[in-house]
N, C-alpha and C positions, 0 to 999 in steps of 0.2 A: 758826665762825672760821679761817680759815688761819694758820697759824704763819706768819711775818715770818722770810724766808729772805735770805741773804748774797750767793746764786749759784747759780744752775744749773752743773753740771760737765757737759757735753756729752762723754764719753768715746770719742778713735775705735775704726776699727778700720784694718785694712790696706785699702788700694783694688785696686780691681779690676785684671787684666792689662794694659789701656788704660789707665788711673789714672781711670778712670769709678770712683763709689762704690757701692758692692755694696751686694743688698740689704738687708744686717747692719746697713751703716751707715745708711740711707734708714731703717730702720727704729728706730734709736739718734736720728737726728738726729727722726723721729716724736715719738718720747717727751719726745723735751728741749724740743721744741716745746709740747707737749703740758703739760708742769710748768710751763713760763715763763709761759704763757697765763694760766695756772690762778691764779700768783702775782703777777699785776697786781692794782698797788693799786688803792685806791677812785680814786686820781684818774687811773687809766689806763696809771700807769708801770712800766716792763719791770722785771725783775728783771735781775743781769748774769746772762750766759752764757758761760761758758768753754768754748770748744769745742778741745778736747785733743787732738793727737797731731803726731807731729812727719813729718816724710819720706823716704819711704824709698830705697834709695839706688838712681841713674835715673830717680826720680820729678820729676817738674816743681813739681806738686801735691800739698802736707802732708796730713795726716791732716780738722788742723784747720783748710785752706782750705774743702775740699771739704766739711766737717758747716756752716762760718759762710756758704755759698752756700745751704745747704739747709736753712738755717732761714731763713736771710732770704727764701726761697721760702715759709716758710710762714708770714711775717708778722712774722717778728722784727724790730724794726728792729734797724740797723746800731749805732746810737748802743748798744744795747744788750749787742753782741759783743764778746770779749774773744776773742783767738787766743795760744794755748798751742804751738807749733809746734815746739817742740826735744825731746819725749819719745817716748820710745820703748817704752815698757810702764808696767802701771795706776802702778805705784810711782811714778815720775814725771811720770805725769800727775797725780798728786796734790800729789807735792811742788814742781811749777812751777807747779801753778794756784794752792796758796798764796802764794807769791811776785806772782803778777799781783792777787789779792786782799789784799797786805798783812801777809797771815799767817794762818794756818788757828787756833790757838788760838782753841777757840771757838765761831769762825766756822759760821754754818749754814749747811747745801748739802742739796740737790737733787742726787745723783748720776744720770745716766741713761745707761745703757746696758743691754748683751742679759740678757734674763732669765739665761742658763747663768753670766754672768759679776758678775751682782749683789750674790751675798754677799760675793765675796773686796773687789770694789771698794768695799763698804761698809768691811768689813773695812783697807781699803787705805786709807780716806779718814781715818778714827777713830784709824789706829795714825800720820796724818801729825798729828790733832790737829782736824778737822773735826768738829762736828755732822751728820751725815749721814743722812739718811733714802734713797731709792732710785721712780725710776722707773723701771719695765721694760721696755723694747720684748720683745715675746713672736714667738718663731720659732720656727721649723717644727719638732715633736719629732720630727726625725728620727734616720736613723745619725751622722749628720756632729754632729748637737747632743748626740747621749749620747757621744761621741769628746769631744769639745770639755766636758761637765759631768766628765768623767774628769780631763782636763787640769788643770781648775781645781782639782781637789784635790790635785794636785802642787804645782799652784801656791800656793795657799792654807797646804798646808803647810809653805812655804817661805816663806812670808810669818811664818807663826806659830815658826818656826822661828829668823827675826829675819836669813835669809838675803837678804833685800830691801833691809834697816835700810843706811842710807847707809854706805859701806865696808868691805859684807860682800859677800856672794859664796858662793851655791852650790858647794862643795866637789863636789871630781872624780868621787866613787863617787855621790854624786845625780844627777851630768849623766850619768856615764854607764848608771844605773841609767833615765834619766828614757829616753835617746835609746833602749835595751832594750824601753820597753814604746810608746814612740809612733813612732820615725822606723820607715819600713817597712824590712824585713830588704833588698831590694835598694840601698833607699840608703843602707846601714849600710856595706855588698861595695860599693858604688861610691864612697862618702869612706874608707873603709881604702885601693880601690886607689890612693887617689889622696893618701892621706898624710893624710887630716885628723883 
């Protein structure tokens, strides 16, 4: 018997340069659609699916809008879709989704996101108060994937140290260390010349 859930959280990821969904966003939509279809009840009613992700500067479409369109194409009814289109990161995805759902405390959710992102996404959802399990979008385990996994370790450390909690920020020394590890040297030099 399927354990009932209160919602599926479909977590967004940046759109392509032309504003179109990336293969990663499409994979996340596929995972969310799979989870939602599996969770329909005996009467065929769909769970709520919260499409998460704000609009990047200069973009006409938010990640949430793109996810909603992809999920509708995959058969999830519009009546089941909720848009959370203000968030800029995983913590805000979960916080703002909780507000849409009337609170997180004890609410059961399935988090649909990329495989490399799943561990932190579940930790974040649980930190906000959800009872969370995951539906992973499996991506090719290439060089880019391994770089993203390494970044996830840093973001997870942020989360565990409480730097993502409301009102807290990553200290400057951690920002410098993060940039030293993940920002290409040429980009750092250009930013330094610009005074950033």
